[in-house]
C-alpha positions in Angstrom: -1.1 -24.5 -15.8 -3.8 -21.9 -16.7 -7.3 -23.3 -17.0 -8.8 -23.9 -20.5 -9.6 -20.4 -22.0 -12.8 -21.9 -23.5 -14.1 -23.4 -20.2 -13.3 -20.1 -18.6 -15.2 -18.0 -21.2 -18.2 -20.4 -21.0 -18.6 -20.1 -17.2 -18.0 -16.3 -17.3 -20.7 -15.8 -20.0 -23.0 -18.0 -18.1 -22.6 -16.0 -15.0 -22.7 -12.7 -16.8 -26.0 -13.8 -18.4 -27.7 -14.3 -14.9 -27.4 -10.4 -14.5 -29.0 -9.6 -17.8 -31.6 -12.4 -17.4 -32.6 -11.8 -13.8 -31.6 -8.4 -12.7 -32.2 -6.0 -15.5 -35.5 -4.6 -14.2 -34.4 -4.4 -10.5 -30.8 -3.0 -10.8 -29.1 -0.5 -12.9 -26.4 -2.2 -14.9 -23.6 -0.7 -12.8 -25.0 -2.3 -9.6 -25.0 -5.9 -11.1 -21.8 -6.6 -9.3 -23.5 -6.1 -6.0 -25.5 -9.4 -6.4 -23.4 -11.5 -8.9 -20.2 -11.5 -7.1 -21.4 -12.4 -3.6 -23.8 -14.9 -5.1 -21.0 -16.4 -7.2 -18.7 -16.7 -4.2 -21.5 -18.2 -2.0 -22.2 -20.8 -4.8 -18.6 -21.9 -5.0 -18.4 -22.1 -1.2 -21.6 -24.1 -1.3 -20.1 -26.5 -3.9 -17.0 -27.2 -1.9 -19.0 -27.9 1.2 -21.5 -30.3 -0.5 -19.1 -33.3 -0.4 -18.7 -33.1 3.3 -22.2 -31.8 4.4 -23.1 -35.1 6.0 -19.8 -35.2 8.0 -20.3 -31.7 9.3 -23.9 -32.4 10.3 -22.8 -35.4 12.2 -20.1 -33.3 13.9 -22.7 -30.7 14.9 -25.0 -33.6 16.3 -22.1 -35.1 18.1 -21.1 -31.8 19.9 -24.6 -30.8 20.7 -26.1 -34.2 21.7 -23.3 -36.4 23.0 -20.7 -33.9 24.0 -23.2 -31.5 25.3 -21.4 -28.3 23.9 -23.2 -25.1 24.2 -20.8 -23.5 21.9 -19.7 -25.6 19.0 -16.0 -26.2 18.4 -15.0 -24.5 14.9 -11.7 -26.4 14.7 -13.6 -29.7 14.7 -16.1 -28.4 12.3 -13.4 -27.1 9.8 -11.8 -30.6 10.1 -15.0 -32.2 9.3 -15.7 -29.9 6.4 -12.1 -30.3 5.0 -12.0 -26.4 4.5 -11.1 -23.3 6.4 -14.9 -22.7 6.6 -18.0 -24.5 7.3 -21.8 -24.4 7.4 -23.8 -26.0 10.1 -27.4 -25.3 8.6 -29.0 -28.5 6.9 -29.8 -26.3 3.9 -27.8 -25.9 0.6 -28.5 -23.5 -2.3 -29.9 -26.4 -4.1 -32.2 -27.3 -1.3 -33.3 -23.8 -1.0 -34.4 -23.7 -4.7 -36.3 -27.0 -4.0 -38.1 -25.5 -0.9 -38.9 -22.3 -2.6 -42.5 -21.5 -2.5 -44.6 -18.4 -3.6 -44.2 -17.3 0.1 -41.6 -14.6 -0.1 -41.3 -14.5 3.6 -40.6 -18.1 4.0 -37.9 -18.0 1.3 -36.1 -15.1 3.1 -36.2 -16.8 6.3 -34.8 -20.0 4.9 -32.1 -18.0 3.2 -31.3 -16.2 6.4 -31.1 -19.4 8.3 -28.6 -20.8 5.5 -26.4 -17.8 5.8 -26.5 -17.9 9.7 -25.1 -21.3 9.5 -21.7 -20.3 8.0 -18.5 -19.9 10.0 -17.6 -16.5 11.2 -15.1 -15.9 8.4 -17.8 -16.4 5.7 -20.4 -14.2 7.6 -17.8 -11.4 7.6 -17.6 -11.7 3.8 -21.3 -11.7 3.7 -21.5 -8.6 5.9 -18.9 -6.7 3.8 -20.8 -7.6 0.5 -23.9 -6.4 2.1 -25.6 -9.5 0.7 -28.5 -9.4 3.3 -29.7 -6.2 1.9 -29.5 -7.4 -1.7 -31.5 -10.6 -0.7 -34.1 -8.4 0.7 -34.3 -6.3 -2.4 -34.5 -9.6 -4.7 -37.3 -11.0 -2.6 -39.1 -7.7 -2.8 -38.8 -7.9 -6.7 -39.6 -11.6 -6.7 -36.3 -12.5 -8.5 -34.4 -14.3 -5.8 -35.6 -17.9 -6.9 -34.8 -17.1 -10.4 -31.2 -16.1 -9.5 -30.8 -19.1 -7.3 -32.0 -21.4 -9.9 -29.4 -19.9 -12.4 -26.6 -20.4 -10.0 -27.6 -24.0 -9.1 -28.4 -25.0 -12.8 -27.0 -28.4 -13.6 -25.8 -27.1 -16.9 -23.0 -25.2 -15.2 -20.5 -26.7 -12.8 -18.8 -24.6 -10.2 -17.7 -27.6 -8.1 -14.1 -29.1 -8.1 -15.6 -32.4 -9.5 -16.5 -33.5 -12.8 -20.3 -33.8 -13.4 -22.7 -34.5 -16.2 -25.4 -32.2 -17.3 -29.0 -33.4 -18.0 -28.2 -33.8 -21.7 -25.4 -36.3 -20.9 -22.5 -33.9 -21.5 -19.4 -34.0 -19.1 -18.8 -30.8 -17.3 -15.3 -30.6 -16.0 -14.5 -29.7 -12.5 -13.4 -26.3 -11.6 -10.2 -26.1 -9.7 -9.3 -23.4 -7.1 -6.9 -21.9 -9.6 -9.5 -22.2 -12.3 -12.0 -20.7 -10.0 -9.8 -17.7 -9.2 -9.3 -17.0 -12.9 -13.1 -16.9 -13.5 -13.4 -14.8 -10.4 -10.8 -12.3 -11.6 -12.3 -12.2 -15.0 -15.8 -11.3 -13.6 -14.1 -8.7 -11.6 -12.3 -7.3 -14.6 -15.6 -7.2 -16.4 -17.4 -5.4 -13.8 -14.5 -2.9 -13.3 -14.8 -2.3 -17.0 -18.5 -1.5 -16.6 -17.7 0.8 -13.7 -14.3 2.3 -15.1 -14.7 5.3 -12.9 -14.0 3.0 -9.8 -11.5 0.5 -11.5 -8.3 2.1 -11.0 -9.1 2.6 -7.3 -9.1 -1.2 -6.7 -7.7 -2.9 -9.8 -4.5 -2.9 -11.3 -4.1 -4.0 -14.8 -2.9 -7.5 -15.0 -0.1 -6.9 -17.4 1.2 -4.4 -14.9 1.2 -7.0 -12.2 2.9 -9.5 -14.4 5.6 -7.1 -15.0 6.0 -6.6 -11.3 6.0 -10.3 -10.7 8.7 -10.6 -13.4 11.2 -8.1 -12.0 10.4 -9.1 -8.4 10.9 -12.9 -8.6 13.0 -13.7 -11.7 16.1 -12.6 -10.0 15.4 -15.0 -7.2 15.1 -17.9 -9.6 16.7 -20.9 -8.0 17.1 -19.1 -4.7 13.6 -18.9 -3.2 13.2 -20.0 0.4 11.2 -23.1 0.9 8.5 -21.1 2.7 7.9 -17.5 1.8 5.5 -14.6 2.6 4.1 -12.3 0.2 2.5 -8.9 1.6 0.3 -6.3 0.1 -0.7 -3.3 2.4 -3.3 -2.0 -0.1 -4.3 -5.3 -1.6 -7.6 -4.3 -3.2 -9.2 -7.6 -4.7 -6.0 -9.4 -4.0 -4.8 -9.5 -7.7 -1.2 -8.9 -6.8 -1.2 -11.5 -4.1 -2.7 -14.3 -6.1 -0.7 -13.3 -9.4 2.3 -13.6 -7.3 1.5 -17.1 -6.2 0.3 -18.2 -9.6 3.8 -17.0 -11.1 5.9 -18.8 -8.5 4.0 -22.1 -8.8 3.2 -22.1 -12.4 4.8 -25.5 -13.7 5.3 -24.0 -17.1 6.8 -20.7 -15.8 10.2 -19.5 -15.4 10.3 -19.9 -11.5 8.2 -23.2 -11.0 8.7 -23.5 -7.2 7.1 -25.7 -4.9 7.7 -23.1 -2.1 5.0 -22.9 0.6 3.4 -19.5 0.0 1.7 -17.4 2.6 -0.2 -14.4 1.4 -0.9 -11.4 3.7 -2.8 -8.2 2.9 -5.0 -5.4 4.1 -7.8 -3.5 2.4 -9.9 -0.6 3.4 -12.8 -0.8 1.1 -15.6 -3.2 2.4 -16.7 -4.9 -0.8 -13.1 -5.1 -2.2 -12.0 -6.6 1.1 -14.8 -9.2 0.7 -13.7 -10.0 -2.8 -10.1 -10.5 -1.7 -10.9 -12.7 1.2 -13.3 -14.7 -0.9 -10.6 -15.2 -3.4 -8.2 -16.5 -0.7 -10.8 -18.8 0.6 -11.7 -20.1 -2.7 -8.0 -20.7 -3.7 -7.3 -22.6 -0.6 -5.2 -19.8 1.1 -5.7 -18.7 4.7 -8.3 -15.9 4.6 -7.5 -14.9 8.2 -4.3 -13.3 6.7 -6.5 -10.6 5.0 -7.2 -7.9 7.4 -9.8 -5.1 7.1 -9.1 -1.4 7.5 -6.6 1.3 6.7 -3.0 0.3 6.8 -2.1 3.8 7.9 -4.4 3.7 11.1 -3.5 0.4 12.6 -0.9 -2.3 11.8 -2.1 -5.8 12.4 1.1 -6.9 10.9 3.4 -4.9 13.2 6.6 -7.0 13.8 6.0 -9.1 10.8 8.7 -9.3 8.2 7.9 -10.4 4.6 10.2 -11.9 1.9 8.2 -10.2 -0.9 5.9 -7.1 -1.0 3.9 -5.8 -4.0 1.5 -2.8 -3.7 -0.4 -0.3 -5.8 -1.2 2.1 -3.1 -3.8 4.9 -3.6 -2.1 8.2 -5.0 -3.2 11.6 -5.0 -5.5 10.6 -2.1 -5.8 12.6 1.1 -4.9 10.7 4.3 -6.4 13.4 6.6 -8.8 10.8 8.2 -5.8 8.7 9.3 -3.6 11.7 10.3 -4.5 11.5 14.0 -2.8 8.1 14.1 0.4 9.5 12.6 0.6 13.1 13.7 -0.2 15.1 16.9 0.2 18.7 15.5 3.8 18.6 14.4 4.7 15.6 16.6 5.1 12.3 14.9 3.1 9.5 16.9 4.1 6.4 14.9 7.9 5.8 14.8 7.3 4.1 11.6 7.3 7.5 10.0 10.4 8.8 11.6 13.9 8.0 10.1 17.4 8.7 11.0 19.5 10.7 8.5 22.7 12.7 8.6 22.9 16.4 8.0 25.4 18.0 5.7 28.1 17.8 8.4 27.6 14.2 9.1 25.7 14.4 12.2 22.7 12.0 12.7 19.4 13.6 13.4 15.8 12.0 13.7 13.5 13.7 11.0 10.0 13.3 9.9 9.0 11.0 6.9 5.4 12.2 6.5 4.4 13.5 3.2 1.7 16.3 2.7 -1.6 15.2 3.9 -3.2 15.4 0.5 -1.1 12.4 -0.9 -0.2 9.5 1.4 1.1 7.0 -1.1 4.7 7.1 0.2 3.4 6.1 3.6 2.5 2.8 2.2 5.8 2.5 0.8 7.4 3.2 4.3 5.0 0.5 5.7 6.6 -2.0 3.4 10.2 -0.8 4.1 9.4 -1.4 7.8 8.6 -5.0 7.0 11.8 -5.8 5.1 13.7 -8.8 6.7 17.0 -7.9 7.9 19.9 -9.8 6.4 20.9 -11.0 9.7 17.6 -12.9 9.9 17.3 -13.8 6.3 20.4 -13.8 3.9 18.0 -13.4 1.0 16.6 -10.1 2.4 13.3 -8.6 1.0 12.3 -7.4 -2.5 9.5 -4.9 -3.0 7.6 -3.7 -6.2 5.4 -0.8 -5.8 3.3 1.4 -8.3 3.3 5.2 -7.9 2.5 8.3 -9.8 5.1 11.0 -10.6 4.7 13.0 -7.3 6.6 10.3 -5.3 9.7 10.9 -7.5 10.0 14.6 -7.1 7.2 16.4 -5.1 8.5 17.9 -1.8 11.4 20.2 -1.3 14.8 19.2 0.6 13.9 18.5 4.2 10.2 17.7 3.5 8.7 14.3 4.3 8.6 13.1 0.7 12.3 14.0 0.2 13.4 12.4 3.4 11.6 9.2 2.4 13.5 9.2 -1.0 16.6 10.0 0.7 16.2 7.2 3.3 15.6 4.7 0.8 18.4 5.7 -1.7 20.9 6.4 1.1 20.3 2.8 2.5 21.0 1.4 -1.1 17.6 -0.2 -1.3 16.4 1.3 -4.6 17.2 -1.1 -7.3 15.3 0.5 -10.4 12.4 2.4 -11.4 10.3 1.6 -14.5 8.3 4.4 -16.3 4.9 3.0 -17.7 3.1 4.3 -20.7 0.4 6.9 -20.0 -3.3 5.5 -20.1 -2.5 2.1 -18.7 -4.9 2.3 -15.8 -8.6 2.4 -15.9 -9.4 5.6 -14.4 -6.3 7.9 -14.9 -4.2 8.8 -17.8 -1.3 10.1 -15.8 2.2 8.6 -16.0 3.0 5.9 -13.4 6.1 4.2 -12.4 7.1 0.7 -10.8 9.6 1.1 -7.9 11.7 -1.9 -7.3 13.4 -2.1 -4.0 15.8 -4.7 -2.4 17.8 -4.7 0.8 20.1 -7.3 -0.6 21.2 -6.0 -3.9 23.4 -8.1 -6.3 27.0 -6.9 -6.3 26.8 -5.2 -9.6 23.7 -3.1 -8.5 25.2 -1.8 -5.1 25.4 1.9 -5.1 23.5 2.2 -8.3 20.0 2.8 -9.4 18.7 1.8 -12.8 16.0 4.0 -14.6 13.9 2.3 -17.3 11.7 4.4 -19.7 9.0 2.1 -21.2 6.6 4.9 -21.8 6.9 4.2 -25.7 6.5 0.6 -25.5 2.8 -0.7 -25.8 0.0 -1.9 -27.9 -3.3 0.0 -28.6 -6.5 -1.5 -27.4 -9.2 -2.2 -29.9 -11.6 -0.5 -27.4 -10.8 2.0 -24.5 -11.6 0.6 -21.1 -12.3 3.9 -19.3 -9.0 5.9 -19.5 -7.0 2.8 -20.5 -6.3 2.6 -24.2 -3.1 0.6 -24.3 -1.5 -2.5 -22.7 1.8 -4.5 -22.6 2.1 -7.6 -24.5 4.0 -10.5 -23.2 6.7 -9.7 -25.5 6.9 -6.3 -24.0 7.0 -7.6 -20.5 9.9 -9.9 -21.5 11.8 -7.0 -23.1 11.4 -4.8 -20.2 12.5 -7.7 -17.8 15.5 -8.5 -19.8 16.6 -4.9 -19.8 16.1 -4.8 -16.1 18.0 -8.1 -15.5 21.0 -7.0 -17.9 21.2 -3.4 -16.1 23.0 -1.8 -19.0 22.4 1.7 -20.3 20.9 1.8 -23.7 22.7 3.7 -26.5 21.1 6.9 -27.8 18.5 6.4 -30.2 16.0 8.6 -32.3 12.4 9.3 -31.0 10.1 6.4 -32.0 7.2 7.1 -34.3 3.7 5.8 -33.0 3.4 2.9 -31.0 5.9 -0.1 -30.5 8.6 2.2 -29.4 11.9 1.3 -27.8 12.7 1.0 -24.1 15.6 3.2 -22.8 17.7 2.4 -19.8 20.2 4.5 -17.7 22.2 3.6 -14.6 23.1 6.2 -12.0 25.1 6.5 -8.7 22.8 6.9 -5.7 24.3 10.4 -5.1 23.2 11.5 -8.6 19.7 12.0 -7.3 20.7 14.1 -4.1 21.6 17.8 -3.7 22.3 20.4 -1.1 19.7 23.0 -0.8 21.7 26.0 0.2 20.4 29.3 1.3 22.1 32.4 -0.1 21.8 35.6 1.8 22.0 39.4 0.9 22.6 42.2 3.3 19.7 44.5 4.3 20.2 48.1 3.0 17.8 50.5 4.5 17.2 54.3 4.0 15.2 56.2 6.7 13.4 59.6 7.2 10.7 60.7 9.6 7.6 62.2 8.0 4.1 62.8 9.0 2.9 60.4 6.4 5.1 57.5 7.4 4.4 58.0 11.1 0.8 57.6 10.3 1.2 53.9 10.0 2.0 53.9 13.8 -1.7 54.3 14.4 -2.4 50.7 13.4 -1.2 47.2 14.4 1.0 46.1 11.5 -0.9 42.8 11.1 -4.3 44.5 10.7 -3.1 47.7 9.2 -5.4 47.6 6.1 -8.5 46.8 8.2 -7.7 49.4 10.9 -6.9 52.0 8.3 -10.2 51.6 6.5 -12.1 51.8 9.8 -10.2 54.8 10.9 -10.9 56.7 7.5 -14.6 56.0 8.0 -15.0 56.7 11.8 -11.9 58.7 12.8 -11.2 59.7 16.4 -14.7 58.4 17.4 -13.0 55.0 17.6 -11.2 56.1 20.8 -14.5 57.2 22.5 -17.3 55.0 21.0 -15.6 51.8 20.0 -18.0 49.4 21.7 -21.0 51.4 20.2 -19.6 51.5 16.6 -18.7 47.6 16.7 -21.9 46.5 15.0 -21.7 49.1 12.2 -18.1 48.2 11.6 -18.9 44.4 11.5 -21.6 45.1 8.9 -19.3 47.2 6.8 -16.5 44.5 7.1 -19.1 41.7 6.0 -20.5 43.8 3.2 -17.0 44.0 1.8 -16.2 40.3 2.3 -13.6 40.9 4.9 -13.3 38.1 7.2 -11.5 38.1 10.5 -10.5 35.4 13.0 -11.8 35.6 16.5 -8.3 36.7 17.5 -8.3 39.4 15.1 -11.7 40.7 16.0 -10.6 40.8 19.7 -7.5 42.9 18.6 -9.6 45.2 16.4 -12.3 46.0 19.0 -10.0 46.2 22.0 -9.8 49.9 23.3 -6.4 49.0 24.6 -5.1 48.4 21.0 -6.2 51.8 19.6 -5.0 53.7 22.6 -1.5 51.9 22.7 -1.0 52.6 19.0 -2.1 56.3 19.4 0.5 56.6 22.1 3.2 55.0 20.0 2.2 57.6 17.2 3.0 60.4 19.6 6.3 58.9 20.6 7.2 58.8 17.0 6.2 62.6 16.5 8.4 63.5 19.5 11.3 61.6 17.9 10.7 63.4 14.7 10.9 66.7 16.4 14.4 66.0 17.8 15.8 63.9 14.9 14.3 66.1 12.1 13.2 65.0 8.7 16.5 64.6 7.2 17.2 61.6 4.8 19.6 59.1 6.4 21.3 56.4 4.0 22.9 54.8 6.9 20.3 52.9 9.0 23.0 52.1 11.7 23.7 55.8 12.3 19.9 56.7 12.2 19.0 53.8 14.7 21.9 55.1 17.0 20.5 58.5 16.9 17.0 57.3 17.8 18.3 55.2 20.8 20.0 58.4 21.9 17.0 60.5 21.9 14.9 57.8 23.6 17.5 57.7 26.5 17.8 61.4 26.6 14.0 61.8 26.9 13.6 58.8 29.3 11.2 57.1 26.8 10.8 53.5 27.5 9.8 51.2 24.5 9.5 47.5 24.3 11.6 45.9 21.4 8.7 45.3 19.3 7.4 48.9 19.7 10.8 50.4 18.7 11.0 48.1 15.8 7.5 49.2 14.7 8.7 52.9 14.7 12.0 52.0 12.7 9.9 50.0 10.2 7.5 52.7 9.6 10.1 55.2 8.7 12.6 53.0 6.9 12.7 51.4 3.4 14.9 49.2 1.2 17.3 51.1 -0.9 20.2 49.5 -2.9 22.3 52.7 -2.5 22.1 52.7 1.3 24.6 51.3 3.7 24.2 47.7 4.9 22.4 47.2 8.2 24.7 45.8 11.0 23.2 42.9 12.8 26.0 42.3 15.3 29.7 43.0 15.6 31.7 40.1 16.8 35.1 40.0 18.6 36.8 37.0 17.1 40.5 36.4 18.2 42.7 33.4 18.8 40.6 30.5 20.0 37.2 31.9 19.2 38.3 32.5 15.6 40.0 29.1 15.3 36.8 27.4 16.5 34.7 29.3 14.0 37.0 28.4 11.1 37.1 24.8 12.1 33.2 24.8 12.3 32.9 26.3 8.8 35.7 24.4 7.4 37.2 27.5 5.7 40.1 30.1 6.2 40.1 33.7 7.4 40.2 35.2 3.9 36.9 33.4 3.1 34.9 34.1 6.2 32.9 36.7 4.3 31.5 33.8 2.0 29.7 32.7 5.4 28.6 36.0 6.6 31.5 37.4 8.5 32.8 40.6 7.2 36.1 42.0 8.6 35.6 45.4 10.4 38.0 48.3 10.6 39.6 47.1 13.9 41.6 43.9 14.3 39.6 41.0 15.6 36.3 42.9 14.5 33.9 40.9 12.3 30.6 42.2 11.3 27.4 40.2 10.7 24.9 41.9 8.6 21.0 41.7 8.7 19.6 39.6 6.0 17.2 40.9 3.4 14.4 38.2 3.1 13.3 39.7 -0.3 16.9 39.1 -1.8 17.2 35.6 -0.3 17.9 32.9 -2.7 18.4 29.2 -2.7 20.8 27.0 -4.8 20.3 23.4 -5.4 23.9 21.9 -5.5 24.5 18.3 -6.6 25.9 16.0 -3.9 28.3 14.9 -6.5 29.5 18.2 -7.5 33.2 18.0 -8.5 35.6 20.2 -6.5 38.4 19.3 -8.8 38.5 17.6 -12.5 39.3 14.4 -10.8 37.8 14.3 -7.2 38.9 11.8 -4.7 36.4 10.3 -2.3 37.6 12.6 0.4 37.3 15.6 -1.8 33.5 16.1 -1.5 32.7 17.0 2.0 29.4 19.0 2.4 31.0 22.4 3.4 33.8 22.0 0.7 31.1 21.3 -2.0 29.0 24.0 -1.0 31.8 26.7 -0.8 33.3 25.6 -4.2 30.0 25.9 -5.9 29.4 29.3 -4.2 32.7 30.6 -5.4 32.1 29.4 -9.0 28.4 30.1 -9.5 27.5 32.8 -7.1 30.2 35.1 -5.9 31.2 36.3 -9.4 27.7 37.7 -9.9 26.7 38.8 -6.4 29.8 40.4 -4.5 27.8 40.9 -1.1 26.3 37.4 -0.9 27.0 34.8 1.7 26.1 31.3 2.5 23.7 30.7 5.4 25.3 27.4 6.3 23.2 26.6 9.1 20.1 26.5 7.0 21.5 23.8 4.4 19.2 20.8 3.8 19.8 17.7 1.8 17.2 16.7 -0.7 16.6 13.9 -3.2 14.6 13.8 -6.3 14.2 11.8 -9.4 13.4 13.4 -12.8 12.7 11.1 -15.7 12.3 14.1 -18.0 15.7 15.5 -17.0 17.4 12.2 -17.7 15.4 11.0 -20.8 14.2 14.1 -22.6 15.3 14.2 -26.2 15.5 17.5 -27.9 13.7 17.9 -31.2 15.7 20.3 -33.3 13.5 23.1 -34.9 12.5 23.0 -38.5 14.4 25.2 -40.8 13.0 28.7 -41.7 12.8 27.6 -45.3 10.8 24.4 -44.5 8.2 26.4 -42.4 7.9 29.1 -45.0 7.3 26.5 -47.8 4.5 24.9 -45.5 2.8 28.3 -45.0 2.9 29.0 -48.8 1.3 25.6 -49.5 -1.4 26.1 -46.9 -2.2 29.5 -48.4 -2.7 27.9 -51.7 -4.9 25.4 -50.6 -7.1 27.9 -48.5 -7.3 30.2 -51.6 -8.6 27.2 -53.6 -11.2 26.2 -50.9 -12.3 29.9 -50.8 -12.6 30.1 -54.7 -14.9 26.9 -54.6 -17.0 28.2 -51.6 -17.6 31.5 -53.6 -18.4 29.6 -56.9 -20.9 27.4 -55.0 -22.6 30.5 -53.5 -22.8 32.2 -57.0 -24.5 29.0 -58.5 -27.0 29.0 -55.6 
């Protein structure tokens, strides 16, 4: 049962007042949390240890004096304290206040001795909060005693036991759960004060509640007696503790007595300290919360969890962690490699690493790796994770993002995605989505994915909290949960007006999100002709042509004699014109060998022009053969790259020219049969795959491709070959070929499919599935509105003119 709201508000208000009363002149308002949160945690821990303080001190005396231990036994000390932490100092916060003097140094030393007495797990929290620095600052400003007096005031009770204040009023004890609520409310208020940081570490509670509803309610009555909950980007621990509260709430829908173990990891030091403190305060094991980046190291490797929730950072670079994941193009962590089938059904290992500027899907892969196999747990694992839109559609077929989506969907783990309203989070107004995954789908969900558009369902806040201007009510959460549980498509409805809109739901087959990305090639058509102007390009390296040409225009043939002398002048000129070169480019530019070899190539080109002439050739194949013949006759030896540079210099694309032949194949009998089987086609359709029948029997021509005419087609995986396709009527090659014949061949007669370049991709577009077209207004309606506006404008102008004349 949730603690009394009045009690919670009274405690929060009291704690909040400490900042205004004691810290106003020492800290800016946004920094109050640096003192209040750690001091609040410290006071709660102090209260929890008060009752067993004597027992702990007796255990310390026993270990040191009777047992002769040089190093104290922490296990026995924890047993003596009755908590997962302890303090071996004879001081408490109340004693510190009583011993306080006007001597700042003594007060600071006493406080330091008190902090040094804590167990290592509390010391780590103190370190992450950077509390010792704050103490020095408060001592220097002479406000530490005031802060301590406030936190130890007899008018506020932060202990678990009922007390009486000096006026005789009873102060109810604060349970671990109640303490958690107060702590969360303080964090929320501080996050509102610093709303530019709130979204980074804090997920709105109503979003978490929706996640717990869709995650746990389907398991009602089937929860295991002992379960684990994991969050690899746990922030202040809200998702973990909300999950625990939702499961154990006696007035809730689940109300289970299951033993719950919470695990998490957080990279921000202060937020980690908050989370670990919260675990400690609520009686959970704080050692299950780890500090650091989930993408760099995995302290939970090998652990499998029953439930996982997360709101990973999105739109955030993971370049600092990239060295743990990638070495160049090689993937170091097998977690980010997956096995997928190509369009022919062959299994291949591919990368599952998104672009370095956005690593949110890596956190999802971390959770997927921790799903319990059904062989180990019949209930499997359920996941809820918040993402922005890029996880749905960023990345082309074959990219890391697309491979991750494909891996999840083809394994039939994606149950649903819920689109949230804009402006739900504190530091961003972008659209966000909750992904719901399970490796043990209910029978009616197998092979299906439900998309829920709840973007129009919200209630406005009275006051904006940063970018957050709306929220879900409890009724909204129930409504979305019910639609998720029913898994029924919603009927078409008109667009809602204003807030309080409707929720839309659609159900799709897994394959509806997949597509073949097919490359369609066109033949290269080149015309050729020798000329002095075209041959002039041979003087320069193609990759540095613009720079070399500019340099040659200014210094001419001096470059062949005085290159090293001219180098400083050339560099100054390039710098003046903001032309930047890499070291490799500079080495090429200032190499005498470069200039000389290009000049020799130019001379070869001129010798060829003398023999071949300057006629226009519309068949590049014949032109190239003629050039080869001349080179052979004159015993001129060129490398393949040198010959290509000459031919490139004197040729250009021309739609009316003949197609350039790449290779002539001799295909007969067995070789022809093997090719037809590989392409899953017939001889009459070989041209659709880039093999064109020649003039001689068994002769098949393959043409050079024109990269400028290259195009791609995204073909749905479920593209129907026939009006009523059978399951075996959708093989990759057949689908691709059928689409090509219907959609491409009628428009481009010389195109073909580059089948070996085919990739499979997956994307999910809410706009595509939920967009509702608004019909344009009639011309009469628009005209009438314009005329009305003109009349209103004319009236305003008349009044303005009249006012001017009066003055």
